[in-house]
C-alpha positions, 0 to 999 in steps of 0.5 A: 804931235799927232792929234790921235796921240794927243787924244790918246793922252786925254782919254788915258787921263779920263780913264783914270778919272773914271776909274777913281769914280768907279772905285769910290762908287763901288766902295760907297755902294757896299758900305751904304755911305759916301767914302773916300778911298785912297785909290780915288786920290791916287788915280786923281793925281795920275790923271791930273798929270796926263790931263795937264799935258793934254790941256797944253797940247790941245791949247785949251786954257780951261783944262790947264786952269782946272788942273793947276787948281786941283793938283796939290789938293790931290797930294794933300788928300793923300797926306791926310790918308797917310798914303803920300809918304808911302810913295818913293821920295824921288817920285814925290819930289818929281810929282811936286815939281811937275806943275812948275815944269809945266808953268815954265813950258807955258812961259818959254815954250815956242808953239805951246805957251800962254799966248798960243793958248789964249789966241787959239782960233778954235775957241771963241772968247765966250766959249773960253769964258764958259769953259773956264767958268765950268772948270773953276766951278768943277774944280772948286769942289776939290777946294771945298772938299779940302777945306772941309777935310782940313777942318775934320783932319780926315779926307772925306767927300761931303754932300757939297762936293757932289752938288758942285760936281754936278753943276760944274760937270753940266757946264763942261759937258755943254762946253765939250759939245761946242769945243768938239772935244770927245775926251770931255764929252765922254768923261762928263756924260759918264760922270754925271750918273756917279755924282747924282748917285752919291747925292742920293746916298747922302740923303739915305737912299739904299745901296744899289747892291742891297737891291740886287737879288743876283748872288753872283753879282753881289759876290763880285761887287763885294770882292772888288770893294774889299780890294779898294782901300 
C-alpha cells in the first residue's frame, strides 16, 4: 500500500479524534463544566477503527496496542449513553467483530503481522518501550473513565481522565518526534490544549465563551453546541 494512502488513513482517524475533542470542548465551554456528549464516543469508535488499520499498516506496535485496549470502552460508553442500540444491528455486529478480524490478520498475515511489527527496524527497542508506555498511559485514561462511569451508571469525563490524558499525550508527542510520525505529532500537539483546558474547567475556571464580547462568535458557538448531543 502506498505510504500516502497509509498516512491519509492515519490523518482521517486523527481528524475524527480531533473532531470529538472539539465537540466535547464546545459543549463543555457553553455549559461551563466538563460534559461527555454522545458524539464524542461515536467519533472515538470510528477513529479507533481507522487508527487500528493505520497502526497495522505502519507496523507500529504502540498504536495497535493502544487501539486494542480502548476499542470496547468506546462501545461501552455508547451503551451507557443509550446510543449503541440505536445503531443498526448488522453494523453493531460487524463493529464488535472487527478487533477479532484484525487479531487474526496479525496472527496469520504475511507482510503485516506480530513478527514484522516487533522486528520493525525503524523503531528501536527503547523507542518501542517508550511509545508503548505512552500509549498504555494514554489509553488508561479510558479504563479509568470506564470504571468511574460504571460506578456512577453514567458516562462522564472526570478530572483524572484529563490529567492522565495530558501525561500520556506528552509521552506520545515525544515518541512521534523520534518516530517521524506526522499523524501522531499533529494529533497530540493539538490535543494538549484541550486536555489542559478541561482541567481548568474542572477547577472552576470560567468558560472562554463567557469572556467573549463578540456577539457573532457567541451566537455561532452556541448554535454549534446546541447541535451536539
